[in-house]
N, C-alpha and C positions, 0 to 999 in steps of 0.2 A: 504493500500500500504506500510505503514511503517513496518508492520509485515513481509512483503516479502523481505525487504532489506537484512537481513542476508542470506536468501536463494539465492537471486539474486547474492550477493557477492560471495557466495560459487560456484555458477554456473560459474561466470566469472573466478574465480581462477581455477576451474576445466577445463574450456575451454582453458585457457592460458597454463595449463599443457599439455593438449592434443596437442595443436599447438607446444608447446616447445619440444615435443617428436619426431617431424618429423625427424630431423637430426639423432636422435638415432636409430629409426627404419630403416632408409635408410642405415646407417652404418652397422647395424646388417645384413641386407639383402645382402649388398655388401661383407661382410666378409664370407658369405656362397656362394659367387661366382656369385651373381645376377648382371647383367649389370645395370647401372644406368637407361638407357632408358627403359628397361623392368620393372623396379621397378616403374617408374613414369607412364608408360602406365597402368599398373594394378591398381595402386593407383587411378588414375582418372576414369578408367572404373568402378571399384567396388564402389569407393566413390561416383562418379557421379550418379550411378544407385541407391544407397541408398538414396541420397538426392532427386533424381527424384521421387522415390516412396513416400518419405515423403512429397513432394510437391503436391502429388495427381496424379502422373503418367501423363497420356495423358492430364489431366486437366491443368497441368503446361504449356504445349505447347499452349493450347487454351488461357490461361491467358496471354501468351507472345504476343498474337495478331499479329502474323506474324513477330515478331521480333526475333524468335528463331534462324534463320540462322545468323542474325547479331550478336547476343550474342556469338554464337559458332564460327563464322568465324572471327569476329573482336576482340572479347575478349579472345578467346582461345589461339592464338599465343603468345601474351604478357605474359599470364599466364604460358605458356610452357617455355618461355625464362627465366622468373623470377625463376621458380622452378629448371630448369636445371642448370643455371649458379650458383645459390646459393649453390645447393647441390654438384655441381662439385667441388666447393671450398674445400669440405671436403677431397679431395685428398691431399691438402697441409696444411690445418689449422685444429685445433681441433674444436669440436662442440661449445664450449663456445665462442671462438673467432668469429666463423661464426655468431652465433645468436646475439651477442652483436653488431657486425658490421652491420648486416642486420637491427637491431632495430634502426639504425640512420635514417630510412626513414621518421619519422615525422618531423625531422629537415629539410630534403630536401624538404618536402612538403611546409614548411614555406618559404624556400628560393624561390622555384618555384612560390609560390603565390605572393611573393613580387616582383619578376621579371615581372610577368604577370600583376601586378597592382591590383590583386583581394584582397590583404591584405597587410597592411603595416608591415614592418619589424621593430617593436618597440623594446624597450630596453629588454623586457622580451624574445622576440624571438631571439634577438642577443645573449643574455646570454645563451639561450638554444643551439644555434648553436655553441657557444664557448665551452660549456660543451661537446657537441657531438664530436667536432673536438679534444678537449683535451682528451676525452676518447679514441678516435682512436689512438692518438699519444702515450698515455700511454701504450695501449695494444701492439702496434706494436714496440714501442721503448724500452719496458722493457727488462732488461738483459736476462730474461728467454725466450724472444721472438725474439732474434736476428737472430735465424736460421729460422724464419718463412718465408715461400716462398711468395714473393710479388704477385705471380699469384693468390694465395688463397685470399689474402686481396683485390686485385683488383676485383676479381669475386664477392666477398661478397658485396663490396661497389657498384659495377655496378648493382647487383640485387636490392639493396636498392634504388638506383636512378631510375631504371626502374619502380619499384613498386610505388615510389612517383609520377611518371608521370601517372602510370596506374590507380591509385585510382580515381582521378577526371574524367578521361576518362570513366571508367567503371561505375561510378556513373551516368553519363548522359545517357550512353548506356542502363542501366537497369532501368531507371525511369519507374514506373508504373508496374513493375514486382516484385513479392515477392522475397525475398532474397534466399529462398530455390530453387525456380524455376530457378532464374538467375545463382545461384551457380552450379546447376546440368548441365545447358547448357554450362557454361564456362568450367566445368570439361570435358565434352564430346568434346568440341572444342580443349582443350589442348591434350586430348588423341589422337584425330585424327592427330594433328600435330606431335606427337611423333611416331605414327604408320607410317606416311608418311616418316619421317626421317629414321626409321628402314628399310622400304622398299628400299629406295635409297641406304642405306649402304649395304643392302643385294645384290642389283643389281651390285654394284661396289665394292664388297667385295675384289676382287682380287687386286684392286688398292689402297684400304684403308690401313692405317697403323695398326699395331697390337693394339696400344692404342685406336685408333678410333673404331675398331671392338670390343674390350673389353668393351668400354663404351656404344656404340650405337647399340649393338646387341638386336634384338627383339625376344624374346622367351618365351614360357610357360613352358619350361623344366627347372624348378628351384628346388633347394633342399627344404627339409621339413622346415628347419629353415628360409630360405628366404621367402617361402610362408607365414609362420607364421608372420614374420615381416611385409610383405606387407598387410596381412589382418588386422593387428593392425594399420598400416598406414592408410588404407582406413576406417576402422570402428571407431577407436579411434581419430586419428588426422584429419580426414576429416568430417565424419558424426557426431559423438558425439561432437567433438569440436565446430562445426558450430551450431548445435542445442542448445547446452548449452549457447553459446554466444548470440544467438538470443533471448533466453528466459530471460537472465539476463540483456541485454542491455536496453529494454524498462523501466525496474524498476529503474536501476541505472542512466540511462542517459549517454550520450557520455563522459562527463568529468570524472565522477567516474569510468566508464568502462575503459577508457584509462589509468587511474592511477593504477587500480587494475591489469590491463593486463601486467604491468611491471614485474609481477611475472614470465612471460614467459621466458625471457633470463636466469634468475637465476635458474629456474627449469631445463632448458636445460643444464646449466653448472654443476649443481649438479648431474643430471642423467648421463651426459657424464663422470664425474669422477667415479661414482659408478658402472655404467653398462659397460662402455667401458674402464675404467682404464686410461682415458686421464688426463694429469696434469692440475691442476687448480691453476695457479700462481697468486701471489699478483697483478701483473700488469693487468691481465685479470679482476680480481675482482674490482680493483680500477677504471679501465677504464670503466667497465660495470656499476658501480654505477654512474659515471659521465653521461653516456648515459641515464640511467634510470631517473636521476634527470632532464635531458633535456626534456625527454618525459613528465614528470610531469609538468614542467614549461609550456610546450605547451598546457596543458589542462586548464590552468588558463583562466577564462572568459575574453574577451576583454573589454576595456573601452567602455562606451556608445558612440555611433556614429561611432565606428570602423566597417569596412567591414569584415564580417566573411565568412569563407568557410563552405561548407556542411560538417557536422561531418563525420569522418571516421568510418565506421561501420564494418570494417573487419580488423583483425590484421595479418592474414597470408593467405597464400594460402596453 
């Protein structure tokens, strides 16, 4: 097993880069005129199909033992909300800021666990929360970020908070189902939600605003570059990222996996600067480092006798 650690580490790093590329691929598709709703529908349809096949196809449904509809119907809508709100924030804030703000979700998990009484908010977790909040303050309050639209920041943080609530919920909902099978069903559930929204907008198109139509149009008539970005989003950021993550997690364990996964926001920031030409200010980097340190602190094992939460086994959607 020790010989597998370097390979497992490489897999987790690769998966973090796959997940960290989501916002990049979405932005590239939007630059080619693809509506956000269409991007997300095709991402979840294609990515969900890939995961469904890897999970064994129809065998995945049999394995869910009648819980397929619950995973899709109850787990899909929150997944859709998280993806839509976080990626909608790209209209107002750059990729680096979005990913770092969304990456505060482990801190919100700790706070929620403390409020619910499932885990104590000890000194380590308070320090992690302070670091996360400090990172947010530095990024938003930096001189280079004074023109940052509050709507983008609010959407990113809202998505992080919903994700923090979603993780324990989906953990219980998917108990006894393999991660690949559960992920494919959640993807299909999210895709159905987006399709329904698209149909509603189509029916009331005459009454909808131009911005709503632009964002929530459901179509397959997309440009070549948009389809290329969507295929990368489904194949790289959904199927490959998830498979790599699942193969590396059992070897490294939840603690080391969580620490190695902090590569994700830094990769997204670098890629946003290189591919999209977005500025990467000192405030964003300093704030991002503070948030990453908070995530690492939250990976420290609790003292004996402390109540622990179920390990988080997924870093994105």
